[in-house]
N, C-alpha and C positions, 0 to 999 in steps of 0.2 A: 503493500500500499504506499509506503514512504517515498518510493521511487516516482510516484505520481503527484506528490505534494510539493508545492513551491511557495517559498516565503514571498510576500508581496514586495519586499524590498529588493529582490533580485532584479537584475537588468534584463533587458530584452535579449542580449547576447547570451546571458547565462540561461535564460529560458530556452533559446534555440539549442544550446548544448544539451540541456536535459531532454528536450524532445527528440533530439537525435539519438540519445541513449535508449529511447523507448522503441526504436525501430524494431519491427517484428511483433510488437504488441499494440494495444490501443494507444494512440499518440495523443493523449489528453492529460494535461496538468490541472490539479486543483490548487488554486491560489489561496493562501491563508494569510491573515494579518498577524501582527505580533502576538496576539492573544490566541492564535490558533483557530480563529473564526473564519470560516470559508467566505470568500468574497467574490469568487467567480471561477470560471474555467478558462483554459488557454490551450489553443490548438495551433498547429502549423498554419492553418488558415487565418486565425486571428492575428498571428504575428506578421504574416505576409501582408494583410490589409493594413495593419498599423504602420509598417514600413513604408508602404506605398502612400500612406496618408502623411508622411514626413516625420515619423517618430524616429529618433536616433537609436542606435544599438545600445547606448549607455543609459537610455531612459528606463524608468522603473517598469517592470513587467505589468504591474497593476494598471498601467494606463492602456493595456491592450486587452484586458480580460473581458470575457462575456459575462455580464452580471445577471443575465436572465437565464440562469442555469437550472437544470432539473435535479432534484434531490429528494430522498425519502426523509421526512421529518416526523417527530413524535406526533401521535394522534392521528396518523394516516392508516392505521392498521386495516380498517375495513376496506380501503381503497388500494392497498399496496399491490395486491395481485394484479388487478386491472391496470394499474399505473405502470408496473414493470413490463407487463405484455405490451402496452402501448409504446413505451420507450424502446423496447426491443424492435417492434415493428417500424419505428421511426429511424432505426439504425444507430441508436445510442447503445454503446457497449458497457461503459463503465458508469455506475450510478452510486454517488456518495450517499451514505447514511449519516444524518446529522443528529447530534443530541439537542437538547432544548436550548442550549446557548449557541448553536450553530457550528459546533466543532465536529469534525469528521470522526465518527466511531468505527466505520467500516466502509469498504467499497465493494459493491457487487459487480462481478464480471459476468455479463449476460452471455458471453461466449461459452462460459463454463457452467453456470447455473442459470437456466432459462427463467426461473422465477423463484420465489420463496413462499411456497404454499404454507399457511399456518395450520397444518393439520399433522396428526400422527397417522401411522399406517399399520394395519394388521394383515398379514398374509397367512391364509389357512393352508397348512401343509401336513395334515394328520391322516389323509386318506391312504389306503393301501394300493390304489392304482391297479386293481385286479384285472381290468381290461387290457393292460399293457403287459401282462405276464407273457413270457418268463423275464422280461426286462426288469420288472419291479420285484422279483423274488428276493433279490439281495440288496436292492437299492431303492430308496423312496423315489417316487416319480418326480418330485421337484428337482432332484439331483441328477436326473437323466440329462446327458449333454447333447446339445444340438449345435453343430458347427464349433465343437470344442469349449462350449460354455454351458453350465447348468441352466435348466429352464428358469429357475427361480431368480437367477442372477440377472437375466434380462430385465426383470420387473424391478429388482433392487436398483439397477442402474438407471432406469427410467424414472423412478421415484427421486433418486438423488439429483437427477438433472433439473427437477423442479424444486429443489431445496428441501425435501422431506428427509429429515435425519432421524426422527423418532420412529424407527421401524421395528416391529415385533413379529416373529414368526411362531405360530402355534403348531405343535407337533404331536404325534402319537406313534405311528408306525415307523419303526427304525429311527426313532427320534435321536439317538446318539449320533447317528451319521450327519444329520442336519445340524446338530449342536457343533459337531467337529468342523463342519464346513464353514460355519460362521464364527469360528474361534478367532479368525483373522477378519479385519474389515473388508467389506465389498464396496467398491466405488467410493471409498472414503467413509463409509457408514459402518459403525459397530452395531450389527444386527443383534437384537436380543431374541432368545428362544424361550418359550414357555410350553411345558409338556402337559397334555391332558392326562389325567389318571383314569378317565373313563370317557367313552365317546360322548361328545356334547353337541353333535349335529353340525351344520354348516355355518352357524354363527355363535353358538353357545360358548365356544372357548374364549370369545372376546371378553367374557366376564372374569377371566383369570388375569386380566391386565388392568393395572391401575392407571387412571387418567383423570384429568381435570373434568369437573362437571360441565364446564364451559367448553366451547369450541367444537371441532369435528374430527372425525376419524374415517380414513378411507379403508375399506375392508374389501379384500379381493381374494379369489382362489389363486394359489401360488403356481399353478401348472398351466396358466394362460400365456399365450404369445400374442401380444396386442401392441398396436401403435396408437392406442387411445391418448387423447390429450387430457392428462390429469388436470392441467391448468383450466381448460374449458369446462371439464366436469365440475371443478370447484366453483367456478364463476357461475355456472348454470344453477348449482345448489343454493348459492347465496342470492342470486337474482330472483329465484323462485320463492325464497323464504321457506325452503322445504325443511322438514324434519329428516327425510330420507330422500336421496336421489339415486335412482337405479340406472346404471349404464345398460343400454340395450342395443341389439343388432337387429336389422331387418330380417324377416324370415317369411318366405312365401311358400304357399301350399297350392298345388294344382290338383283339382279333382279330375280324373281321367274319363269322366262321364258327363253326359248331359244332366244338369240339375234342374228339377222342376220348381217353378215359382208357383205357390199355392195360395188360394183364398178359400178357406174352408175346405169343401170337397171338390172345388174346381181348380183345374190347371190354368194358370193365367199366362204361362210362358215357359220357355226353356232356356237355360244358359249352357252353352256348349263348353265343356272343359273349363270352367271358371277358375280364375287365379285369385287367391285371397292373400292379402299382405297383413302381417302382424309384426309386432316388436317382441323379441325374445330376450329374456333375462341373460345378461352376459356374465354374471358372477362378479361384478365390480360395483361397489356401493359407496356412497358418501353418506355417513350417518352423523346426526347431531349427537354429541356425547350424552345428552340427556336421554336419548333413546337407548343407547347401549347400557346405560345405568340401570335399566329395568331387567336386564338379563341376570339370571341366577346361575352361579357356578355349579349348583347341584342339579340342574335341569337341562335335559337335551332340548335344544331349540334350533330349528332351521331358519335360515334367513327369510324364507317365505312366511314362516310363522310370525316372526317379529314384524314384518311388513304388514301382514294382515291385522295384527294387534294394533299397530299404529294407526292404520286406517279406521279401524272400529272405534278407536278412542278419539277420532276427529283430527288426527295429525295430517300433515300435508306430505304426500309422497309424489315427487316429480320424476321425470325420466330424462336421460341424455343419450341421444343416438351416437354411437360410435362411428367416426369417419375414418376408414382405413382397415388395417389388418385386425382380425380377431380370430384366434384358433384356440379351441379347447383341446389340449393334447390329451385325449382320453382313449384313443385306440391306436393300433399299429398304423392304420391309414393316416390318422391325424399326425402321428409322429413323423412319418415319411413326408407328408405335405409340409409340415413345419420346417423340416430339414431342407427341403427343396427351396422353400421360401427364403430361408436365411442365407442359403448359397447364392440365391439370386441377388439379394440385397448386398452381399459382400462383393459380388461381381460388379454391380453398378457403382459401389463406393470405390472400388479399385480403378475402374475406368475414369471416374471423376478425378482421382489423384493423378493418374497418368496423363 
């Protein structure tokens, strides 16, 4: 962070030297006064415009700064995610985080962390993966490797990219292997593991994890491969004022026959091989922590049960359609499809680099 901070008493020439030293990274300086209060930003373009305007090389850099800078300030918590997304889309890479006095506490590099979602995450990894046997006879499904990486690690990395650092994995089948896997950090995150002592369903194990009564938790199956935007899922959850938001995928059903339209005992028409479109549950949810607080660690609860209870109690349940990839790696065919997909992505990435 310090390499991007410049004292306002520095000269234009000194600022140019500092900017030159940033070559290869984001070439932005944050200018601060003698008390450490940020007064503006300075880029190569700002210096160029100042010199063209007649400013001398020995003039104070403070005379060339952009004082209409973007920064995160205290009290913006509710808008931080949307603001960081907007700044990233504007091409701004470095975002200073200021304290109440205007001093820089941290700098977010949006090339490394796309956002900072204020959520925790729970990944469910207790299943036996019986449909994938014999692959899962001696290894839990989340640790099966696709293109040299455990399935669950793709999800950990995606969460880390949007700033989620509080990640817990609930385990049961071959739990010790998953605990050993996460003994070292993944994507810079020290993942915590909690083992079920008895089957608790598809959401019940979330009751084993302590959390603040405020805020939100992302809960998902650990054996998914998906390009879901966790950022957009969170924003949808907040915009809807939802207690639960369900990530969904489009699912279409074609009836291979002509279907009758009826009015009592009369046939009013026929639909030849009609196509029906639905949204299917993708196994990814954003829960208000107050909803998860209703779970009991002594009771088996599926996610659908908790959703039904929330609806019955008058809570709001929203949905978010996934745009992009979603594969539930539940069968050998799914496993082969996922491997082929990741090989395709790697091939495209390699071509872009070359």
